[in-house]
C-alpha positions in Angstrom: 100.5 14.4 12.2 104.0 15.1 14.1 103.7 16.5 17.5 105.8 19.5 18.1 108.1 19.6 21.4 106.1 21.8 23.4 103.0 20.3 22.6 101.5 17.6 24.8 98.8 14.8 23.7 95.7 15.6 25.4 93.8 12.2 26.2 90.1 12.5 25.1 87.7 12.6 27.8 85.4 9.8 28.2 81.7 10.0 27.2 80.8 7.6 29.6 82.3 8.5 33.3 81.0 5.5 35.1 79.0 2.2 34.7 77.2 -0.2 36.6 76.4 -3.4 34.8 74.3 -6.4 35.2 72.6 -5.7 38.7 69.7 -8.0 39.4 66.4 -6.4 40.2 66.2 -8.0 43.6 69.6 -6.2 44.4 68.4 -3.0 43.2 64.9 -3.6 45.1 67.0 -4.3 48.4 69.7 -1.7 48.0 68.1 1.0 46.0 69.4 3.7 48.5 72.9 2.8 48.4 72.8 2.4 44.5 70.9 5.7 44.2 73.5 7.5 46.5 76.0 6.2 44.2 75.0 7.5 41.0 73.4 10.8 42.5 71.6 12.9 40.2 73.6 12.1 36.9 72.5 12.0 33.5 72.9 8.8 31.5 71.6 5.6 29.7 70.2 2.6 31.4 69.3 -0.8 29.8 66.8 -3.3 31.4 67.3 -7.0 30.5 65.2 -10.0 30.7 68.0 -12.4 31.8 70.5 -12.0 29.1 68.1 -10.4 26.4 68.0 -6.5 26.2 64.7 -5.4 26.9 64.4 -2.0 27.3 66.8 1.1 26.8 66.2 4.5 28.2 67.7 8.0 29.0 67.3 10.7 31.8 68.8 13.5 33.1 68.2 12.1 36.7 68.9 8.2 36.5 68.2 7.7 40.3 64.6 8.8 39.8 63.9 7.2 36.5 65.2 3.7 37.6 62.9 3.9 40.6 60.0 4.3 38.4 60.7 1.1 36.7 60.1 -0.8 39.8 56.5 0.4 39.4 55.6 0.7 35.7 54.5 -1.3 33.3 58.1 -2.7 32.6 58.3 -4.0 36.0 57.6 -7.6 35.2 59.6 -7.8 32.1 63.2 -7.3 33.4 65.3 -9.2 35.7 68.5 -7.1 35.5 69.8 -3.6 34.7 72.7 -1.6 33.9 73.6 2.4 34.1 75.8 4.4 32.1 76.6 7.7 33.6 77.8 10.1 31.2 79.5 13.4 31.4 77.1 15.8 30.6 73.5 15.1 29.3 73.9 16.9 26.1 74.3 13.6 24.1 71.9 11.2 25.9 69.3 11.4 23.2 71.7 10.6 20.6 73.1 7.8 22.2 69.9 6.5 23.6 68.7 6.7 20.1 71.5 4.9 18.2 71.2 2.1 20.7 67.7 1.6 20.2 67.7 1.8 16.5 70.5 -0.8 16.4 69.4 -3.2 19.2 65.3 -2.7 18.7 64.6 -3.7 22.1 61.2 -5.6 22.5 60.2 -2.8 25.5 61.0 0.1 23.4 57.4 1.0 21.5 58.9 4.2 20.1 61.9 4.5 17.9 63.5 7.5 18.7 64.3 9.8 15.6 67.9 10.9 15.2 68.9 14.1 13.7 69.9 12.5 10.6 68.8 14.4 7.3 69.4 11.3 5.0 72.7 13.2 3.4 74.5 10.1 3.4 71.8 7.9 1.7 71.5 10.8 -1.1 75.5 10.8 -1.3 75.6 7.3 -1.4 73.1 6.9 -4.4 74.9 9.4 -6.4 77.9 7.6 -6.2 76.3 4.3 -7.0 75.0 6.0 -10.1 78.1 7.3 -11.2 79.6 3.7 -10.5 76.9 2.0 -12.6 77.6 4.7 -15.4 81.2 3.7 -15.6 80.3 -0.1 -15.3 78.0 0.1 -18.5 80.4 2.4 -20.2 83.1 -0.6 -19.7 80.6 -3.4 -20.6 79.5 -1.6 -24.0 82.7 -0.2 -24.8 81.8 3.4 -24.6 84.5 5.5 -23.7 84.0 8.8 -21.7 86.0 11.0 -24.3 83.9 9.8 -27.4 80.5 10.3 -25.6 79.0 13.7 -27.1 78.0 16.2 -24.3 74.9 18.1 -24.1 76.6 21.0 -25.9 77.8 18.9 -28.7 76.1 19.9 -32.3 76.7 16.5 -33.9 73.8 15.1 -35.8 73.1 11.7 -35.6 71.3 9.6 -38.3 70.1 6.2 -38.8 72.0 5.9 -42.2 73.5 2.6 -42.6 71.4 0.5 -39.8 68.5 -0.4 -42.0 68.6 -2.1 -45.3 65.9 -0.2 -47.0 64.3 3.2 -46.8 61.5 2.8 -43.7 59.3 5.8 -42.4 59.6 6.0 -38.7 
């Protein structure tokens, strides 16, 4: 789409505003006040890693408070590093978390979050596959779309000529 002279291209605003990646649990324990001061009360997504393996993904409208809880909960012994992703607003954190958990399936996430999908894409895909398969069958067996009788057609089909003698069906 051409840009008019008076129009300027607006750069899209980033969903993730800041990130802090690969910080060890030991650094967090020792300097958590500095880290939490940096992130403030920002909403976002966080990831806990066991070495290089993603262990747990979570979301919070207050990351500072939530990550502090992970220094005391059932996950404490399971992670060695963490990452934080601050988002512009909390409106999308549930969908982001759901997407990451569904794709990565981390060991520590017991519950797979439900997305807002209503299954429309799979319904549309199935319909397109049925149509494509019908076309392929017609091509394989030489049936042309124009020669197929429609449901409105009153043509009477018979078995005449298909059997050699009169047979009761």
